[in-house]
C-alpha positions, 0 to 999 in steps of 0.5 A: 472499569470497562469504560476506562478500558474502552477509553484507553483502547480508543484514545486518539492516536493510540487507538485501533480506530485512529490507526485505521483512519490514518491508514485510509489516508495513506491508501489515498496517498498510495493511490495518488502515487500509482496515478503518478507512476502510471503517468510516468510509465505512459511517458516512458512508453512514448519514449520507447515508441519514439526510440528516444534514449536520452530521457529514458533514464530520467523516466526510469528514475521518476518511476523508481522514486514513485515506487520507493515512495509507495513502498515506504507507505506500504511499510507504514501500513504493515507497521500499523497492522502490527500495532492493531494486532498488538493492541488487540492481543494486549486487550484480549481478556477484555474484548474480542474484535472479529476482524481476523479475516480482514486483517489476514487479507490486508496483511497478505495483500500488503506483502504481495504489493511489497514484493511487487514494488521490490521487483519494480524498484530493482528493475528501475535501478538496473536501468534496462536498455531500450530494447529490453523495455520494448521487447517484454519488460514494459509489459511486465511492468504494466502487469505488476502495476495492475496487480498492485492496483488490484491489491490496493483496491482490495486493501481499501475495501478491507479498510472500509470494513475495519473502519466500520468495525472499529467505529462500532466498538467506539460507540460502546 
């Protein structure tokens, strides 16, 4: 009975272990999107320094696209987190997984990243003038991206710990 339960709990594509492995891949995709956004932001910074208005809106659109892609990936991570919690709650009579601290930290950081991305998407959509970008807005964007990077690094660390926990359970 317990073996059958564990088979169901950790069956491919519906297991918390597989969900976690998928989340690790999504983390890599988010990291690539961050690199792309940083490159776009650097190009925008160069345009601002040169006072080149013509390509500003294009760079803002590219940034908006990167942020929207990140947001969709973060939403998938949040959904996966809820799926893990649902599986654990459903099976709480059979097994207890000591992952609460990592899950709570991951959830809080995902919410922080989501809020920062919402702010950045709003800024990019508003197509602020070059003068606003030059004065203080660009520094604000850099600060938000740095906060996102810090949160994503912590999420990646949480996911490494969660992967270890879930891998050990699959060995039972």
